[in-house]
C-alpha positions as CSV (number, residue, x, y, z in Angstrom):
1,M,0.5,13.8,-15.3
2,K,-0.2,10.3,-14.2
3,Y,-0.2,9.1,-10.6
4,I,0.9,5.7,-9.3
5,V,-0.2,3.8,-6.2
6,I,1.9,0.8,-5.1
7,E,0.5,-1.7,-2.5
8,I,3.3,-3.8,-0.9
9,Q,2.6,-6.9,1.2
10,A,5.5,-8.5,3.1
11,N,4.3,-11.9,4.4
12,W,5.4,-13.9,7.4
13,D,7.1,-16.5,5.2
14,G,9.4,-13.8,3.8
15,S,7.6,-13.4,0.4
16,V,6.8,-10.0,-0.9
17,G,4.1,-9.0,-3.4
18,N,3.1,-5.8,-4.9
19,I,0.2,-4.3,-6.8
20,V,0.7,-1.2,-9.0
21,T,-2.1,0.9,-10.4
22,A,-2.0,4.1,-12.5
23,H,-4.5,6.9,-12.2
24,D,-5.2,10.0,-14.4
25,T,-5.8,12.4,-11.5
26,R,-4.3,12.9,-8.1
27,A,-7.7,12.7,-6.5
28,E,-8.3,9.2,-8.1
29,A,-4.8,8.1,-6.9
30,E,-5.4,9.4,-3.4
31,S,-8.8,7.6,-3.3
32,K,-7.0,4.3,-4.2
33,Y,-4.1,5.0,-1.7
34,H,-6.6,5.5,1.2
35,A,-8.6,2.4,0.1
36,V,-5.4,0.3,0.3
37,L,-4.6,1.8,3.8
38,S,-8.1,1.1,5.0
39,A,-7.6,-2.6,4.2
40,A,-4.0,-2.6,5.5
41,A,-5.1,-1.2,8.9
42,V,-7.0,-4.4,9.6
43,S,-5.1,-7.0,7.6
44,A,-3.2,-10.0,9.0
45,I,-0.2,-9.4,6.7
46,M,3.0,-8.8,8.5
47,K,3.8,-5.5,6.8
48,H,1.2,-3.9,4.5
49,T,2.2,-0.7,2.8
50,A,0.8,1.9,0.4
51,V,2.9,4.4,-1.6
52,I,1.5,7.2,-3.8
53,M,3.8,8.9,-6.3
54,D,3.8,10.9,-9.5
55,E,5.1,9.6,-12.9
56,E,8.4,11.3,-12.3
57,G,9.0,9.2,-9.1
58,A,8.3,11.9,-6.5
59,V,6.7,10.2,-3.5
60,L,3.6,12.0,-2.3
61,G,2.9,9.7,0.6
62,S,3.8,6.4,2.1
63,T,2.4,4.5,5.1
64,C,3.2,1.1,6.5
65,Y,1.1,-1.0,8.9
66,R,3.1,-3.5,10.9
67,H,1.1,-6.3,12.5
68,E,2.0,-8.7,15.3
69,P,1.8,-12.5,14.7
70,Q,-1.7,-13.9,15.3
71,Q,-1.9,-15.8,18.6
72,E,-3.3,-19.3,18.6
73,A,-6.4,-19.6,20.8
């Protein structure tokens, strides 16, 4: 069984990007999932999401960080 981690970045200008990685074990995929969320928690991206799923499409976890616009000093 393979596991997939998808990182989704929705930007202030309306553009959306994604990064997809495949992993041989659930533990490796969970490590990547939490690494993405670690970065997402402090990013300046409008919406920064991580999804972990198996190769059959079952979603094992999903978290989205929503950030407020940066205020000019």
